[in-house]
PDB file as gemmi writes it, atoms N, CA and C in Angstrom:
CRYST1    1.000    1.000    1.000  90.00  90.00  90.00 P 1                      
ATOM      1  N   MET A   1     -82.617  -6.666  -4.041  1.00  0.00           N  
ATOM      2  CA  MET A   1     -81.161  -6.363  -4.159  1.00  0.00           C  
ATOM      3  C   MET A   1     -80.343  -7.185  -3.164  1.00  0.00           C  
ATOM      4  N   SER A   2     -81.064  -7.923  -2.351  1.00  0.00           N  
ATOM      5  CA  SER A   2     -80.479  -8.643  -1.537  1.00  0.00           C  
ATOM      6  C   SER A   2     -79.698  -9.784  -2.191  1.00  0.00           C  
ATOM      7  N   ASP A   3     -79.628 -10.095  -3.420  1.00  0.00           N  
ATOM      8  CA  ASP A   3     -78.989 -11.107  -4.126  1.00  0.00           C  
ATOM      9  C   ASP A   3     -77.621 -10.731  -4.760  1.00  0.00           C  
ATOM     10  N   ALA A   4     -77.285  -9.386  -4.359  1.00  0.00           N  
ATOM     11  CA  ALA A   4     -75.853  -8.769  -4.885  1.00  0.00           C  
ATOM     12  C   ALA A   4     -74.754  -9.571  -4.229  1.00  0.00           C  
ATOM     13  N   VAL A   5     -73.829 -10.012  -4.784  1.00  0.00           N  
ATOM     14  CA  VAL A   5     -72.514 -10.514  -4.149  1.00  0.00           C  
ATOM     15  C   VAL A   5     -71.336  -9.120  -4.099  1.00  0.00           C  
ATOM     16  N   ILE A   6     -70.966  -9.061  -3.133  1.00  0.00           N  
ATOM     17  CA  ILE A   6     -69.896  -8.094  -2.814  1.00  0.00           C  
ATOM     18  C   ILE A   6     -68.549  -8.808  -3.044  1.00  0.00           C  
ATOM     19  N   ILE A   7     -67.928  -8.345  -4.046  1.00  0.00           N  
ATOM     20  CA  ILE A   7     -66.562  -9.012  -4.261  1.00  0.00           C  
ATOM     21  C   ILE A   7     -65.411  -8.045  -3.413  1.00  0.00           C  
ATOM     22  N   PRO A   8     -64.480  -8.565  -2.594  1.00  0.00           N  
ATOM     23  CA  PRO A   8     -63.766  -7.750  -2.009  1.00  0.00           C  
ATOM     24  C   PRO A   8     -62.613  -7.055  -3.031  1.00  0.00           C  
ATOM     25  N   PHE A   9     -62.327  -5.966  -2.843  1.00  0.00           N  
ATOM     26  CA  PHE A   9     -61.244  -5.452  -3.940  1.00  0.00           C  
ATOM     27  C   PHE A   9     -59.844  -5.812  -3.359  1.00  0.00           C  
ATOM     28  N   PRO A  10     -59.197  -6.396  -4.389  1.00  0.00           N  
ATOM     29  CA  PRO A  10     -57.901  -7.075  -3.966  1.00  0.00           C  
ATOM     30  C   PRO A  10     -56.938  -5.701  -3.473  1.00  0.00           C  
ATOM     31  N   THR A  11     -56.269  -6.073  -2.377  1.00  0.00           N  
ATOM     32  CA  THR A  11     -55.255  -5.192  -1.931  1.00  0.00           C  
ATOM     33  C   THR A  11     -53.976  -5.571  -2.303  1.00  0.00           C  
ATOM     34  N   GLN A  12     -52.846  -4.543  -2.420  1.00  0.00           N  
ATOM     35  CA  GLN A  12     -51.607  -4.668  -3.073  1.00  0.00           C  
ATOM     36  C   GLN A  12     -50.930  -5.360  -2.013  1.00  0.00           C  
ATOM     37  N   ASN A  13     -50.717  -5.116  -0.738  1.00  0.00           N  
ATOM     38  CA  ASN A  13     -50.226  -5.826   0.016  1.00  0.00           C  
ATOM     39  C   ASN A  13     -50.790  -6.911   0.994  1.00  0.00           C  
ATOM     40  N   THR A  14     -50.477  -8.121   0.454  1.00  0.00           N  
ATOM     41  CA  THR A  14     -50.823  -9.214   1.278  1.00  0.00           C  
ATOM     42  C   THR A  14     -49.863  -9.514   2.203  1.00  0.00           C  
ATOM     43  N   PRO A  15     -50.130 -10.199   3.257  1.00  0.00           N  
ATOM     44  CA  PRO A  15     -49.136 -10.705   4.271  1.00  0.00           C  
ATOM     45  C   PRO A  15     -47.871 -11.345   3.370  1.00  0.00           C  
ATOM     46  N   ALA A  16     -48.157 -12.273   2.437  1.00  0.00           N  
ATOM     47  CA  ALA A  16     -47.181 -12.793   1.940  1.00  0.00           C  
ATOM     48  C   ALA A  16     -46.349 -11.602   1.222  1.00  0.00           C  
ATOM     49  N   ALA A  17     -46.816 -10.908   0.496  1.00  0.00           N  
ATOM     50  CA  ALA A  17     -46.246  -9.742  -0.177  1.00  0.00           C  
ATOM     51  C   ALA A  17     -45.262  -8.985   0.692  1.00  0.00           C  
ATOM     52  N   ASP A  18     -45.844  -8.813   1.944  1.00  0.00           N  
ATOM     53  CA  ASP A  18     -45.042  -8.079   2.979  1.00  0.00           C  
ATOM     54  C   ASP A  18     -43.961  -8.815   3.423  1.00  0.00           C  
ATOM     55  N   GLN A  19     -44.202  -9.960   3.412  1.00  0.00           N  
ATOM     56  CA  GLN A  19     -42.969 -10.937   3.837  1.00  0.00           C  
ATOM     57  C   GLN A  19     -41.804 -10.949   2.764  1.00  0.00           C  
ATOM     58  N   GLN A  20     -42.192 -10.925   1.481  1.00  0.00           N  
ATOM     59  CA  GLN A  20     -41.290 -11.023   0.617  1.00  0.00           C  
ATOM     60  C   GLN A  20     -40.689  -9.465   0.493  1.00  0.00           C  
ATOM     61  N   ARG A  21     -41.129  -8.498   0.589  1.00  0.00           N  
ATOM     62  CA  ARG A  21     -40.737  -7.259   0.597  1.00  0.00           C  
ATOM     63  C   ARG A  21     -39.576  -7.069   1.798  1.00  0.00           C  
ATOM     64  N   LEU A  22     -39.988  -7.674   3.013  1.00  0.00           N  
ATOM     65  CA  LEU A  22     -39.257  -7.632   3.899  1.00  0.00           C  
ATOM     66  C   LEU A  22     -37.835  -8.557   3.885  1.00  0.00           C  
ATOM     67  N   ARG A  23     -38.006  -9.701   3.308  1.00  0.00           N  
ATOM     68  CA  ARG A  23     -36.875 -10.378   2.890  1.00  0.00           C  
ATOM     69  C   ARG A  23     -36.043  -9.918   1.927  1.00  0.00           C  
ATOM     70  N   ARG A  24     -36.609  -8.943   1.126  1.00  0.00           N  
ATOM     71  CA  ARG A  24     -35.684  -8.328  -0.093  1.00  0.00           C  
ATOM     72  C   ARG A  24     -34.950  -7.185   0.540  1.00  0.00           C  
ATOM     73  N   ALA A  25     -35.676  -6.593   1.641  1.00  0.00           N  
ATOM     74  CA  ALA A  25     -34.797  -5.387   2.264  1.00  0.00           C  
ATOM     75  C   ALA A  25     -33.845  -6.056   3.357  1.00  0.00           C  
ATOM     76  N   LEU A  26     -33.946  -6.971   3.824  1.00  0.00           N  
ATOM     77  CA  LEU A  26     -33.054  -7.742   4.956  1.00  0.00           C  
ATOM     78  C   LEU A  26     -31.919  -8.178   3.942  1.00  0.00           C  
ATOM     79  N   ALA A  27     -32.216  -8.811   2.904  1.00  0.00           N  
ATOM     80  CA  ALA A  27     -31.048  -9.125   1.866  1.00  0.00           C  
ATOM     81  C   ALA A  27     -30.191  -7.934   1.242  1.00  0.00           C  
ATOM     82  N   ASP A  28     -30.827  -6.838   0.993  1.00  0.00           N  
ATOM     83  CA  ASP A  28     -30.286  -5.503   0.458  1.00  0.00           C  
ATOM     84  C   ASP A  28     -29.448  -5.032   1.764  1.00  0.00           C  
ATOM     85  N   LEU A  29     -29.975  -5.121   2.893  1.00  0.00           N  
ATOM     86  CA  LEU A  29     -29.251  -4.619   4.111  1.00  0.00           C  
ATOM     87  C   LEU A  29     -27.870  -5.492   4.359  1.00  0.00           C  
ATOM     88  N   GLN A  30     -28.059  -6.879   4.224  1.00  0.00           N  
ATOM     89  CA  GLN A  30     -26.921  -7.575   4.460  1.00  0.00           C  
ATOM     90  C   GLN A  30     -25.820  -7.398   3.378  1.00  0.00           C  
ATOM     91  N   VAL A  31     -26.314  -7.054   2.104  1.00  0.00           N  
ATOM     92  CA  VAL A  31     -25.340  -6.940   1.100  1.00  0.00           C  
ATOM     93  C   VAL A  31     -24.466  -5.340   1.460  1.00  0.00           C  
ATOM     94  N   ALA A  32     -25.470  -4.505   2.043  1.00  0.00           N  
ATOM     95  CA  ALA A  32     -24.842  -3.460   2.414  1.00  0.00           C  
ATOM     96  C   ALA A  32     -23.871  -3.305   3.545  1.00  0.00           C  
ATOM     97  N   LEU A  33     -24.253  -4.046   4.332  1.00  0.00           N  
ATOM     98  CA  LEU A  33     -23.355  -4.281   5.647  1.00  0.00           C  
ATOM     99  C   LEU A  33     -22.074  -5.044   5.272  1.00  0.00           C  
ATOM    100  N   GLY A  34     -22.276  -5.903   4.360  1.00  0.00           N  
ATOM    101  CA  GLY A  34     -21.152  -6.690   3.845  1.00  0.00           C  
ATOM    102  C   GLY A  34     -20.110  -5.614   3.265  1.00  0.00           C  
ATOM    103  N   GLU A  35     -20.708  -4.694   2.174  1.00  0.00           N  
ATOM    104  CA  GLU A  35     -19.702  -3.804   1.552  1.00  0.00           C  
ATOM    105  C   GLU A  35     -19.282  -2.864   2.464  1.00  0.00           C  
ATOM    106  N   GLN A  36     -19.988  -2.311   3.881  1.00  0.00           N  
ATOM    107  CA  GLN A  36     -19.381  -1.630   4.522  1.00  0.00           C  
ATOM    108  C   GLN A  36     -18.112  -2.109   5.441  1.00  0.00           C  
ATOM    109  N   LYS A  37     -18.447  -3.509   5.662  1.00  0.00           N  
ATOM    110  CA  LYS A  37     -17.297  -4.267   6.458  1.00  0.00           C  
ATOM    111  C   LYS A  37     -16.201  -4.247   5.645  1.00  0.00           C  
ATOM    112  N   LYS A  38     -16.264  -4.564   4.336  1.00  0.00           N  
ATOM    113  CA  LYS A  38     -15.049  -4.546   3.576  1.00  0.00           C  
ATOM    114  C   LYS A  38     -14.417  -3.095   3.365  1.00  0.00           C  
ATOM    115  N   ALA A  39     -15.456  -2.124   3.020  1.00  0.00           N  
ATOM    116  CA  ALA A  39     -14.689  -0.850   3.209  1.00  0.00           C  
ATOM    117  C   ALA A  39     -14.066  -0.418   4.356  1.00  0.00           C  
ATOM    118  N   LEU A  40     -14.432  -0.896   5.517  1.00  0.00           N  
ATOM    119  CA  LEU A  40     -13.700  -0.688   6.793  1.00  0.00           C  
ATOM    120  C   LEU A  40     -12.490  -1.503   7.060  1.00  0.00           C  
ATOM    121  N   ASP A  41     -12.573  -2.641   6.429  1.00  0.00           N  
ATOM    122  CA  ASP A  41     -11.201  -3.481   6.520  1.00  0.00           C  
ATOM    123  C   ASP A  41     -10.384  -2.981   5.642  1.00  0.00           C  
ATOM    124  N   ASP A  42     -10.676  -2.326   4.429  1.00  0.00           N  
ATOM    125  CA  ASP A  42      -9.707  -1.775   3.413  1.00  0.00           C  
ATOM    126  C   ASP A  42      -9.303  -0.622   4.066  1.00  0.00           C  
ATOM    127  N   TRP A  43     -10.049   0.247   4.865  1.00  0.00           N  
ATOM    128  CA  TRP A  43      -9.528   1.520   5.425  1.00  0.00           C  
ATOM    129  C   TRP A  43      -8.663   1.423   6.615  1.00  0.00           C  
ATOM    130  N   ARG A  44      -8.935   0.206   7.331  1.00  0.00           N  
ATOM    131  CA  ARG A  44      -7.869  -0.400   8.358  1.00  0.00           C  
ATOM    132  C   ARG A  44      -6.576  -0.520   7.802  1.00  0.00           C  
ATOM    133  N   PHE A  45      -6.670  -1.400   6.857  1.00  0.00           N  
ATOM    134  CA  PHE A  45      -5.297  -1.830   5.937  1.00  0.00           C  
ATOM    135  C   PHE A  45      -4.645  -0.514   5.580  1.00  0.00           C  
ATOM    136  N   ALA A  46      -5.246   0.252   4.889  1.00  0.00           N  
ATOM    137  CA  ALA A  46      -4.597   1.451   4.299  1.00  0.00           C  
ATOM    138  C   ALA A  46      -3.919   2.310   5.604  1.00  0.00           C  
ATOM    139  N   MET A  47      -4.807   2.279   6.614  1.00  0.00           N  
ATOM    140  CA  MET A  47      -4.074   3.114   7.822  1.00  0.00           C  
ATOM    141  C   MET A  47      -2.914   2.625   8.381  1.00  0.00           C  
ATOM    142  N   THR A  48      -2.978   1.018   8.426  1.00  0.00           N  
ATOM    143  CA  THR A  48      -1.779   0.094   8.613  1.00  0.00           C  
ATOM    144  C   THR A  48      -0.671   0.507   7.812  1.00  0.00           C  
ATOM    145  N   GLU A  49      -0.845   0.518   6.529  1.00  0.00           N  
ATOM    146  CA  GLU A  49       0.168   0.781   5.664  1.00  0.00           C  
ATOM    147  C   GLU A  49       0.798   2.362   5.883  1.00  0.00           C  
ATOM    148  N   LEU A  50      -0.236   3.293   6.009  1.00  0.00           N  
ATOM    149  CA  LEU A  50       0.301   4.444   6.305  1.00  0.00           C  
ATOM    150  C   LEU A  50       1.103   4.736   7.574  1.00  0.00           C  
ATOM    151  N   GLY A  51       0.550   3.835   8.490  1.00  0.00           N  
ATOM    152  CA  GLY A  51       1.538   3.938   9.778  1.00  0.00           C  
ATOM    153  C   GLY A  51       2.874   3.272   9.679  1.00  0.00           C  
ATOM    154  N   ILE A  52       3.039   2.161   8.575  1.00  0.00           N  
ATOM    155  CA  ILE A  52       4.317   1.598   8.411  1.00  0.00           C  
ATOM    156  C   ILE A  52       5.074   2.577   7.720  1.00  0.00           C  
ATOM    157  N   GLY A  53       4.516   3.259   6.704  1.00  0.00           N  
ATOM    158  CA  GLY A  53       5.212   4.220   5.895  1.00  0.00           C  
ATOM    159  C   GLY A  53       5.637   5.353   6.642  1.00  0.00           C  
ATOM    160  N   VAL A  54       4.890   5.930   7.531  1.00  0.00           N  
ATOM    161  CA  VAL A  54       5.172   7.036   8.411  1.00  0.00           C  
ATOM    162  C   VAL A  54       6.443   6.797   9.309  1.00  0.00           C  
ATOM    163  N   SER A  55       6.308   5.547   9.853  1.00  0.00           N  
ATOM    164  CA  SER A  55       7.497   4.944  10.751  1.00  0.00           C  
ATOM    165  C   SER A  55       8.826   4.778  10.040  1.00  0.00           C  
ATOM    166  N   GLY A  56       8.666   4.217   8.614  1.00  0.00           N  
ATOM    167  CA  GLY A  56       9.952   4.257   7.946  1.00  0.00           C  
ATOM    168  C   GLY A  56      10.520   5.543   7.536  1.00  0.00           C  
ATOM    169  N   LEU A  57       9.482   6.561   7.409  1.00  0.00           N  
ATOM    170  CA  LEU A  57       9.959   7.963   7.211  1.00  0.00           C  
ATOM    171  C   LEU A  57      10.476   8.684   8.532  1.00  0.00           C  
ATOM    172  N   GLY A  58      10.126   8.320   9.378  1.00  0.00           N  
ATOM    173  CA  GLY A  58      10.596   8.726  10.591  1.00  0.00           C  
ATOM    174  C   GLY A  58      12.121   8.331  10.986  1.00  0.00           C  
ATOM    175  N   LEU A  59      12.136   6.952  10.668  1.00  0.00           N  
ATOM    176  CA  LEU A  59      13.613   6.244  10.729  1.00  0.00           C  
ATOM    177  C   LEU A  59      14.556   6.824   9.814  1.00  0.00           C  
ATOM    178  N   ALA A  60      13.997   7.351   8.558  1.00  0.00           N  
ATOM    179  CA  ALA A  60      14.812   7.686   7.425  1.00  0.00           C  
ATOM    180  C   ALA A  60      15.334   9.152   7.853  1.00  0.00           C  
ATOM    181  N   LEU A  61      14.390   9.949   8.260  1.00  0.00           N  
ATOM    182  CA  LEU A  61      14.914  11.272   8.841  1.00  0.00           C  
ATOM    183  C   LEU A  61      15.642  11.302  10.160  1.00  0.00           C  
ATOM    184  N   GLY A  62      15.569  10.332  10.801  1.00  0.00           N  
ATOM    185  CA  GLY A  62      16.510  10.114  11.885  1.00  0.00           C  
ATOM    186  C   GLY A  62      17.710   9.966  11.571  1.00  0.00           C  
ATOM    187  N   SER A  63      17.904   8.885  10.476  1.00  0.00           N  
ATOM    188  CA  SER A  63      19.292   8.755   9.907  1.00  0.00           C  
ATOM    189  C   SER A  63      19.916   9.750   9.197  1.00  0.00           C  
ATOM    190  N   TYR A  64      19.027  10.629   8.346  1.00  0.00           N  
ATOM    191  CA  TYR A  64      19.450  11.762   7.799  1.00  0.00           C  
ATOM    192  C   TYR A  64      20.064  12.832   8.676  1.00  0.00           C  
ATOM    193  N   GLN A  65      19.175  12.727   9.629  1.00  0.00           N  
ATOM    194  CA  GLN A  65      19.839  13.889  10.818  1.00  0.00           C  
ATOM    195  C   GLN A  65      20.964  13.570  11.317  1.00  0.00           C  
ATOM    196  N   GLU A  66      21.246  12.184  11.743  1.00  0.00           N  
ATOM    197  CA  GLU A  66      22.546  11.948  12.053  1.00  0.00           C  
ATOM    198  C   GLU A  66      23.730  12.045  11.277  1.00  0.00           C  
ATOM    199  N   SER A  67      23.430  11.761   9.877  1.00  0.00           N  
ATOM    200  CA  SER A  67      24.416  12.063   8.815  1.00  0.00           C  
ATOM    201  C   SER A  67      24.639  13.465   8.696  1.00  0.00           C  
ATOM    202  N   LEU A  68      23.715  14.327   8.817  1.00  0.00           N  
ATOM    203  CA  LEU A  68      23.952  15.818   8.775  1.00  0.00           C  
ATOM    204  C   LEU A  68      24.740  16.250   9.846  1.00  0.00           C  
ATOM    205  N   GLY A  69      24.595  15.506  11.161  1.00  0.00           N  
ATOM    206  CA  GLY A  69      25.340  15.656  12.370  1.00  0.00           C  
ATOM    207  C   GLY A  69      26.829  15.392  12.002  1.00  0.00           C  
ATOM    208  N   ASP A  70      27.113  14.423  11.486  1.00  0.00           N  
ATOM    209  CA  ASP A  70      28.374  13.959  10.937  1.00  0.00           C  
ATOM    210  C   ASP A  70      29.319  14.851  10.084  1.00  0.00           C  
ATOM    211  N   VAL A  71      28.322  15.367   8.967  1.00  0.00           N  
ATOM    212  CA  VAL A  71      28.898  16.282   8.098  1.00  0.00           C  
ATOM    213  C   VAL A  71      29.152  17.573   8.811  1.00  0.00           C  
ATOM    214  N   GLU A  72      28.359  17.885   9.804  1.00  0.00           N  
ATOM    215  CA  GLU A  72      28.758  19.260  10.633  1.00  0.00           C  
ATOM    216  C   GLU A  72      30.100  19.079  11.542  1.00  0.00           C  
ATOM    217  N   THR A  73      30.069  17.837  11.772  1.00  0.00           N  
ATOM    218  CA  THR A  73      31.484  17.751  12.603  1.00  0.00           C  
ATOM    219  C   THR A  73      32.543  17.852  11.782  1.00  0.00           C  
ATOM    220  N   LYS A  74      32.539  17.057  10.619  1.00  0.00           N  
ATOM    221  CA  LYS A  74      33.691  16.947   9.538  1.00  0.00           C  
ATOM    222  C   LYS A  74      33.901  18.559   9.048  1.00  0.00           C  
ATOM    223  N   LEU A  75      32.817  19.308   8.630  1.00  0.00           N  
ATOM    224  CA  LEU A  75      33.052  20.688   8.233  1.00  0.00           C  
ATOM    225  C   LEU A  75      33.740  21.348   9.414  1.00  0.00           C  
ATOM    226  N   SER A  76      33.293  21.068  10.604  1.00  0.00           N  
ATOM    227  CA  SER A  76      34.038  21.898  11.722  1.00  0.00           C  
ATOM    228  C   SER A  76      35.496  21.801  11.789  1.00  0.00           C  
ATOM    229  N   GLY A  77      35.788  20.416  11.769  1.00  0.00           N  
ATOM    230  CA  GLY A  77      37.063  20.137  11.457  1.00  0.00           C  
ATOM    231  C   GLY A  77      38.068  20.553  10.386  1.00  0.00           C  
ATOM    232  N   LEU A  78      37.153  20.508   9.230  1.00  0.00           N  
ATOM    233  CA  LEU A  78      37.904  21.324   8.021  1.00  0.00           C  
ATOM    234  C   LEU A  78      38.026  22.693   8.511  1.00  0.00           C  
ATOM    235  N   ARG A  79      37.277  23.312   8.996  1.00  0.00           N  
ATOM    236  CA  ARG A  79      37.106  24.688   8.982  1.00  0.00           C  
ATOM    237  C   ARG A  79      38.450  25.303  10.273  1.00  0.00           C  
ATOM    238  N   THR A  80      38.519  24.177  11.050  1.00  0.00           N  
ATOM    239  CA  THR A  80      39.756  24.428  12.165  1.00  0.00           C  
ATOM    240  C   THR A  80      40.989  24.089  11.419  1.00  0.00           C  
ATOM    241  N   GLU A  81      41.069  23.185  10.484  1.00  0.00           N  
ATOM    242  CA  GLU A  81      42.216  22.966   9.499  1.00  0.00           C  
ATOM    243  C   GLU A  81      42.502  24.051   8.644  1.00  0.00           C  
ATOM    244  N   ALA A  82      41.513  24.572   7.998  1.00  0.00           N  
ATOM    245  CA  ALA A  82      41.611  25.835   6.994  1.00  0.00           C  
ATOM    246  C   ALA A  82      42.295  26.865   7.930  1.00  0.00           C  
ATOM    247  N   VAL A  83      41.530  27.243   8.990  1.00  0.00           N  
ATOM    248  CA  VAL A  83      42.035  28.507   9.887  1.00  0.00           C  
ATOM    249  C   VAL A  83      43.637  28.397  10.269  1.00  0.00           C  
ATOM    250  N   THR A  84      43.977  27.182  10.749  1.00  0.00           N  
ATOM    251  CA  THR A  84      45.190  26.796  11.194  1.00  0.00           C  
ATOM    252  C   THR A  84      46.228  26.759   9.811  1.00  0.00           C  
ATOM    253  N   LEU A  85      45.869  26.521   8.635  1.00  0.00           N  
ATOM    254  CA  LEU A  85      46.600  26.559   7.366  1.00  0.00           C  
ATOM    255  C   LEU A  85      46.650  28.037   6.905  1.00  0.00           C  
ATOM    256  N   GLU A  86      45.575  28.795   7.248  1.00  0.00           N  
ATOM    257  CA  GLU A  86      45.679  30.329   6.887  1.00  0.00           C  
ATOM    258  C   GLU A  86      46.688  30.863   7.999  1.00  0.00           C  
ATOM    259  N   ALA A  87      46.504  30.789   9.202  1.00  0.00           N  
ATOM    260  CA  ALA A  87      47.504  31.324  10.140  1.00  0.00           C  
ATOM    261  C   ALA A  87      49.075  30.963   9.775  1.00  0.00           C  
ATOM    262  N   TRP A  88      49.081  29.764   9.435  1.00  0.00           N  
ATOM    263  CA  TRP A  88      50.571  29.209   8.917  1.00  0.00           C  
ATOM    264  C   TRP A  88      51.222  29.981   7.767  1.00  0.00           C  
ATOM    265  N   ALA A  89      50.101  30.022   6.666  1.00  0.00           N  
ATOM    266  CA  ALA A  89      50.511  30.793   5.566  1.00  0.00           C  
ATOM    267  C   ALA A  89      50.871  32.189   5.868  1.00  0.00           C  
ATOM    268  N   GLU A  90      50.145  32.846   6.607  1.00  0.00           N  
ATOM    269  CA  GLU A  90      50.483  34.207   6.756  1.00  0.00           C  
ATOM    270  C   GLU A  90      51.523  34.471   7.529  1.00  0.00           C  
ATOM    271  N   GLY A  91      51.998  33.416   8.471  1.00  0.00           N  
ATOM    272  CA  GLY A  91      53.419  33.409   9.156  1.00  0.00           C  
ATOM    273  C   GLY A  91      54.412  33.180   8.196  1.00  0.00           C  
ATOM    274  N   VAL A  92      54.337  32.340   7.315  1.00  0.00           N  
ATOM    275  CA  VAL A  92      55.204  32.282   6.253  1.00  0.00           C  
ATOM    276  C   VAL A  92      55.427  33.463   5.406  1.00  0.00           C  
ATOM    277  N   LEU A  93      54.372  34.206   5.248  1.00  0.00           N  
ATOM    278  CA  LEU A  93      54.490  35.355   4.337  1.00  0.00           C  
ATOM    279  C   LEU A  93      55.022  36.446   5.056  1.00  0.00           C  
ATOM    280  N   LYS A  94      54.770  36.639   6.231  1.00  0.00           N  
ATOM    281  CA  LYS A  94      55.453  37.682   7.221  1.00  0.00           C  
ATOM    282  C   LYS A  94      57.065  37.358   7.262  1.00  0.00           C  
ATOM    283  N   ASP A  95      57.198  36.044   7.507  1.00  0.00           N  
ATOM    284  CA  ASP A  95      58.584  35.724   7.806  1.00  0.00           C  
ATOM    285  C   ASP A  95      59.394  36.095   6.349  1.00  0.00           C  
ATOM    286  N   ASP A  96      58.845  35.593   5.157  1.00  0.00           N  
ATOM    287  CA  ASP A  96      59.361  35.912   4.017  1.00  0.00           C  
ATOM    288  C   ASP A  96      59.654  37.377   3.608  1.00  0.00           C  
ATOM    289  N   GLN A  97      58.751  38.299   4.141  1.00  0.00           N  
ATOM    290  CA  GLN A  97      58.866  39.774   3.928  1.00  0.00           C  
ATOM    291  C   GLN A  97      59.950  40.209   4.959  1.00  0.00           C  
ATOM    292  N   ALA A  98      59.916  39.613   5.928  1.00  0.00           N  
ATOM    293  CA  ALA A  98      60.863  40.037   7.065  1.00  0.00           C  
ATOM    294  C   ALA A  98      62.451  39.844   6.669  1.00  0.00           C  
ATOM    295  N   ASN A  99      62.554  38.597   5.899  1.00  0.00           N  
ATOM    296  CA  ASN A  99      63.895  38.170   5.820  1.00  0.00           C  
ATOM    297  C   ASN A  99      64.517  38.866   4.178  1.00  0.00           C  
ATOM    298  N   ARG A 100      63.811  39.454   3.597  1.00  0.00           N  
ATOM    299  CA  ARG A 100      64.075  40.126   2.306  1.00  0.00           C  
ATOM    300  C   ARG A 100      64.883  41.461   2.660  1.00  0.00           C  
ATOM    301  N   PRO A 101      65.898  41.439   1.951  1.00  0.00           N  
ATOM    302  CA  PRO A 101      66.599  42.780   2.083  1.00  0.00           C  
ATOM    303  C   PRO A 101      65.870  43.983   1.589  1.00  0.00           C  
ATOM    304  N   ALA A 102      66.015  45.067   2.383  1.00  0.00           N  
ATOM    305  CA  ALA A 102      65.240  46.269   2.149  1.00  0.00           C  
ATOM    306  C   ALA A 102      65.688  46.778   0.793  1.00  0.00           C  
ATOM    307  N   PRO A 103      64.742  47.357   0.168  1.00  0.00           N  
ATOM    308  CA  PRO A 103      65.101  47.751  -1.372  1.00  0.00           C  
ATOM    309  C   PRO A 103      66.140  49.054  -1.130  1.00  0.00           C  
ATOM    310  N   THR A 104      66.962  48.882  -2.052  1.00  0.00           N  
ATOM    311  CA  THR A 104      67.931  50.025  -2.011  1.00  0.00           C  
ATOM    312  C   THR A 104      67.440  51.401  -2.703  1.00  0.00           C  
ATOM    313  N   GLN A 105      67.746  52.750  -2.397  1.00  0.00           N  
ATOM    314  CA  GLN A 105      67.366  53.710  -3.162  1.00  0.00           C  
ATOM    315  C   GLN A 105      68.405  54.138  -4.219  1.00  0.00           C  
ATOM    316  N   ALA A 106      68.007  54.707  -5.363  1.00  0.00           N  
ATOM    317  CA  ALA A 106      68.822  54.847  -6.076  1.00  0.00           C  
ATOM    318  C   ALA A 106      69.280  56.223  -5.895  1.00  0.00           C  
ATOM    319  N   PRO A 107      70.711  56.627  -6.042  1.00  0.00           N  
ATOM    320  CA  PRO A 107      71.266  58.016  -5.841  1.00  0.00           C  
ATOM    321  C   PRO A 107      70.906  58.819  -6.859  1.00  0.00           C  
TER     322      PRO A 107                                                      
END                                                                             
């Protein structure tokens, strides 16, 4: 039996196959990193846009607040005018009643 030839059983992972798997894994990693970078860039852009929008909203609210202050000032002035006009009207009515002759009583 010494004439028997032993044939080695083929292994699945030869050094060349390992290198190929490693190259594919690195290529997949590169793609994943590229997608992650794009997602991060998109997120940063969205945050910048959000910041611009919030800043614009802040300016608009400031302008609105200023407009409300102007309206308040005008309403205060109108209220003062209304009180003055009301006092004048009451004075005129009192004067009119004071200047009317007293009603006469029937005998």
